[in-house]
N, C-alpha and C positions, 0 to 999 in steps of 0.2 A: 534795634537799639541795643547797644552793648552797655553793660553796667560799667560805670566809670572806675570802680574799684573792685577788687576781689571780694566776693561775698563771704560772709562768715557763717558757719554752720552752728546750729544750736537746737535745743529742744524746748518746745512751748510749754510754759507753766500755766499761764492764763492770759486771756485778753479781757480788759476791763475798762470802764469809763470810755468806751468806744475807741479812743485813740491811743490807748496804752496797752503794752503787752510785756509780761515778764518772761524772760527766756534764759535758760541755762546754756551757756556756750560749751563747746566741746572741751574747753580747758578747765571747766568747772565753775567759772565766774557766772554770777547771776546778774543780768542787766535788764533795764527797762528800755524798750524800743518804742519809737513812734509808729503807730498803726494808721496809715493814711487810707482809711476805709471807713466810711460812716454807715455802711450797710449792716445788716444783721450778721453777715459772714456765716450763714448757715452751712454747716458741714466743714468749716474751715478753721475751727478754733478749739479742737479737741486737745486737751492736755496730753503731752507725750509725743505730739507730732513733731517731725523734723522740719525745721524752718531755716530760712537763709536771710541774713541781715546785710545791709550795706552801712558803711560808716557815714555818719552825718558830716557833710563838708561845709555847711553854712555855719560860720562862727557865732551866729545869733541863735542857733538851734539849742533848745533846752535839753535835748537828749542826744546821746552820742551815737545812736543807731536808728536805722529805719528798717522796718520789717518789709521784705520784698516778696518772698516765695514761701509756700508751704508744700510739703509732700503729703499727698493723700493717696494711699494705696498704690504708691509707685508713680503717681502723676504729679508733676510740678504745676502749681497754680499761682498765678501772679495776683497778689492781693492789694498791691499799691495802685490806687485809683488816680495817682498823679501821672501815670505813664500812658494811658490809652490815647489821649489827645495827640501826644507826640508820635505814638506808634501809628495812628491813623494818618497823621500828616506825612510821615515817612512813606507809608504805603501808597498814599495819593501821589506823592512826588516821584516814586520809583515805578509807578504804573501797576502795582499789585491790585489796587482797587480800581478795576477797569472802568467802572461806572463813572468815575470822577477824573479820568486821566486827561481830559481835553482842556482843562482850565490852566491859564497861564499865571494867575495871581492868587495868592493864598494869604489870608489874615487869620489870626487867632484871637479869641476872646473879644469879638466885636459886639458892642452894645446893639440890642434890637428888642423888639417886642415890648412887653410890660416890665421894664426894669430888669431885663435879662441880658445875658451875654451868650452869643452863639459860639460853640466850640471852634468851628472852622467856617470861614466865609470864602467862597471861591468866585472869581470873576475872570473876565477875559477869555471866554470860550472862542476858539478858532472856528467852530462850526455854528456859532450863533445861539448856543444854549443859553438859557436865562441864568443870571447869577444864582448861586446855590448856597443854601444854608445847611450846614452839616452838624447834626447833633450826635455825640458819641456817648455810648453807654458801655461800661465795663461789665462783663458777664462772667461770673465765677460759680454760680449755683448749678449743681447737677444732682438731682435726686434719683434719676433713672439712668442706668448705664448707657452712655452714648448720647444723652440728650442734655443740652444746656438750656437753662431757663433764666428769665429776668422778669420781674425784680425778685430780690430775696427778702424784701419787706415792702410795706406800703410806701409808695413814692408819690407824694403830692407834687413835688417838684418835677418829677418825670412826666406826670400828667399835664402839668402846666406847659412844659416844653413841647409836648405833642400838639396842644392847642395853638401854641404860637407858630409852630411849623405849618399848621393848616392855614393860619392867617397869612403867612408868607406866600403860600401857593395861591391863595385868593387874591393876593396883591400882584400876582403875575410872575413870581419868582419860582425857583425850583427849591425843594426841601427834601432832605434825605436823612433818615435815622440809620446810623451805623452801630450795630451791636458787635462788640469786640469780645470774643471769648478768650479769656486769659488762661486757657488750659488746652491741651492737645489731645484729649480723649473723647471728644464729642463730634458726632457726625450730623446732628441736626439741632435746630434751635426752636424753642417754644416759649410763649409768654406764660408766666405762672399766674393764670387767672384765679386760682384758688387763693393765692396770697394777696393779690390786688386786682379784683374784678373791674374796678373803675379804670385802672390803667389799661387792662386788656381791651375793654370796650372802646376807650378813647383811641387806642392804636388802630383798631378796625375802622373807626370813623375817619381818622386822619388819613389812612391809606385809601379809603373810599373817596376822600376829598382831594387826592392827588399826591400826598406825601409818600415818598418812596422809602423802602426799608430793605436793608441788606445786612448780612451777618458774615463776619470773617473770624476764623480761628487763628491762634498763634502757636508757634513752636517755641517752647521755653526750655532753657538750660540755666545753670547757675552762672553763665557768662553773658547771655543775651536773650532778648525776646524779639521774635520776628513774626510779623503778620504773614501767613502763608497761603490760606485758601478760603474760598467762599463756602459757606455752609447754608443749606436750605432752611428756610423759615416755614414752620408748620403752624398755622393759626387754627 
């Protein structure tokens, strides 16, 4: 996924009210950018960090900028949670996510379960695979060098999604959880059970019930984000 416009460099002043961030651009201007990330952003909101913004293109947008990337100890991390679904879609289409390369049809945001929408629905397998429900989670947390973790805060919604994926498997479908690491400095993935033990236990139960789980990392620059390789999951 290439960024549509050249990103603008700045320095983070503060993130507040979950969806707002004050940033000083390199030209000295101080702007408020939209932060498309409802998580805690643990380790990704230190004042003084170098960040990258994209100009808002929607004429209805209330803010002129969107916060896209942050540099943490020389590693670029994608904080915009609006991108992972598209990134995973592209990686399915181009065959990077080999576990899902057989399907001919792809839909986004299809209603299912208890008043939910599945991120990606796949059908039309040429080898007879069952229709597949794909849930995508953006991973940005890393508290130990080389190890990515999810979640970075308690996620009741995430637990609900795992239970609904288990129900899809019980109904005869295929279901897979895709964890997408929006950083390129991690070589394995773990669930942050100390942050949300309920989510950790629900994932184990879901996998026991037949829900699949895979993790992929990304290569990030200030020009593009590309899904590049599978990362082992350690439960």
